[in-house]
N, C-alpha and C positions, 0 to 999 in steps of 0.2 A: 415349573410347573412343568412344559414339557420334558426336562431329561431326566427330573423325577420320572415321571413314568417309563421312559425309556429304561433306564436302569432297571428299575424291579423287571418289564418286559423280559431284558436281556440275562438277568440273571435267572428266568424261571423256563427263555429259551433254553439256555446253557443247561439248567438240568435235566431234562426232557434228551436233548441230545446227547449228553453226556450217559444217561438213561436207554436207549435205543442203543448206542455203540458197544456199552458195556457189561451186558447179562450175563453171558455167558460162563464169566466168572465166581466162587462165593466162597467167603467164611468172611466169619465176625460179624459184628451189625451197622448195618449204615447208622441205624438213631440213638445221634449221641448231642455232645452238647455242643451249641452253636458258637462257633466266639468271633469275641470282637480285637480289632486290630487295635485297642488303649492299652494302656504301660500307665498304673500311676506310680510316680520316683517314692521311693522308699515302703512301698507296702510290702508287706507277707502275709502270705493263705492258704488255710488250710479248709483245705475241700474235699467232701463224700457227693459223690452224684454212685446213680444207680439206673439200668434200665434193666424191665424185667419185660419178655414179651410170649407171644403164643409159641405154639412149633411152628415152624417155615416150612414149605409144602418141596420138598424135594433135599431139605438139611437137615441135620440133626445139629441142630443148634441147638447152645446153652439156654437154660430156661430164665434167669438171673447173667448179667456179668452188673462188677463193683468195683467201684475206685475210689483210691483214696491217697492222699495227695498232700504235701507243702510246699509251699510256694512264695516266691520274695523277685523282687527288683532288683538289678543290678543297679541303671543308671535310670534316665527319664525315656529309654525307648528301650529298656532288654528285660523279659523279664524270664525267670527259670521256674523249672518245678517239676519233682519230683514224684512218681505215684508206684505204688502197688498196686495189681488188678488183678480180682478174684472172677472166679469162676462157679457158681450154685446148681449140677445139672442136672436132668431131669430125671434121674434116681434118688434125689437128695444130697450129693453128696456135696460137702464145698470145698475148694483148695483157691488157693495164689499161683496164679498160671505166668505172669508175669510181672516183669518192671521194664516200668516206661520214662523216659531222660522227654523233656520237653522245655524247649527257649524259642517263647515268640518276641518278636522286633518289630515294632513301631515303627514305620517308615514317612509319616507324614504326621503335620498335627492338623487334630479337630480343628477343620473348618476350612485349611489351609489351602485345599483344591475342590473339585468338584464334589468329589467323594471322600475317605480317608482311609490309609491303607496299611497294610501292618503282613509279615509274614508267619508261617508259622513253620516250627520243625521240629521232629518227633522220632524219635529211636524207640522199640520195644524189644525183650526180650522173653522169650518164654522159658518158665524157668524149669519146664520134663521133657521140650523139644527139643532139635536144632533148627530154630524158627526166627527169625531174624525178620525187624522190619522197619522200614525207615520213610518214612512223610513227609511232605513237601508241600505248605499249606500257603496260600496266599485268600489273604482278610482281606474284605472289605467292609465300611458302613457308611450312609449316606441321609441325613438326617432331612426330614420333612414335615413342617412343624412340625405337631408332637408324634407322628412317626418318625420308626425310626425302621429302618431295610439294612439287613446282614446275609451276605453270603463268602461261603467256606468255600472254595473246591481244590482238591486233597490230591496230590499223585501219590500214590501208594507204591513200595517196590518191598516184597519179597524174597525170602531167600534162605534155602538152609539144606541138611538132608531129610530133613522129616519135611517137607513140604515142593513141589513144582513152584521152581525161580519165575514171578513173572510183575507184573507192570497192570496194576489195577485207579483209578478213581473215581471218589467220590463227593457228589452236591449238596449243599444243603444251605435254602432257601429260613429265615429270621425276619416277620415285621411285627412289630410292635408296638402298641398303643401307649407313650406315655404319661398317661392319667397323673399319675403322684406318686412318690417315690416307694409305696408300701402295692402299689399294686399296676401292673401292664400286662393286661392281654395282651394275645397278638395269636399267628399262625407259624405254622414251619411248614416247610417239604421238605424231601431229604430223595436221595435217587442214587444210587448203587449197583454192583456186579448181586446183592445177593436181596434187593427190597426196592422201595417204592412208595415213601406212605405221608402222607397227608393231615394233619389235625390243629387241633388248639390246644394253644399254649399258655399260659398266667405267670408270672414272679412277679417280685416286689424285696424291699428292701427296709433294715432297719436301723439306726442312727443305735447302738447302745455302748458307748464313750468321744473321747474324744479319737479321732481314726482309727475311729473303731465300729464294723456292720457287717449285720448278717444279711447277706443274700440267699434267696430260695429261689427255684421256678418247678416246673410240674409242669407235663403235657402228654397229651393221648394222639399217638401218631396213628392214622389206622392204615392197612394195605392198602393198594389201589390197583393189585392185581392179584391174580393165585398165586406165584411164586413167591409173595409178601405176606409176615408175620400178621395177623388179622390187628391185632393192635398189641401197641407197643405203649410201654409206660415209663415217661425218665423222670427222674428226682434229685433233683442238686441245691445242695446246700453248703456255702460259702459265711468263712470267718474268717475277714480283711483287718489287720491289725498293724 
């Protein structure tokens, strides 16, 4: 129990340290999906997710982000996914802004160590600007009875003619209560260059056939300072088959 509490405290402390040390730079949305380090062999996945947020002080951020992806596992511990990224601006226009390739590597078996570990690699290229982005993320998860704590730490390198080359970092943390397959309430914390937020999330799943599942998540993240959006609503729907 002591180690479990120490894990949670360490994750939150790391997030606050990232917040304090990297608030000068900004672009994009800090609020997004919290990744788990697990890979299910022979699985394919169709995913849609969106983030809708208030105007952010000092930054003319888009009002909405939308992502549509198709992914599949390549082995017991490798999973790949391809995304189309769209943005709806505050004037109402919608455009496909980027494509993204994502690879997840499960480093340890569930329960093999004190916590479960994974790595995430992402490459993003914007369609109408010379901007590229490479992300490496550390994924950590720890179960405490019916509670699951998950932490994501990402380092992001951006470069191109239309952006100042820069190295950024983001942190995301989720704690959820596994009440049942169809209902898992929890709380999430996000920290990065553009915002700091905390709020409730609820998720669940439904079995619709042999190796066919629907998974959904919805959360409302509240800004914790004047630079953050007052509210960021996130939604995700996954079909696993």
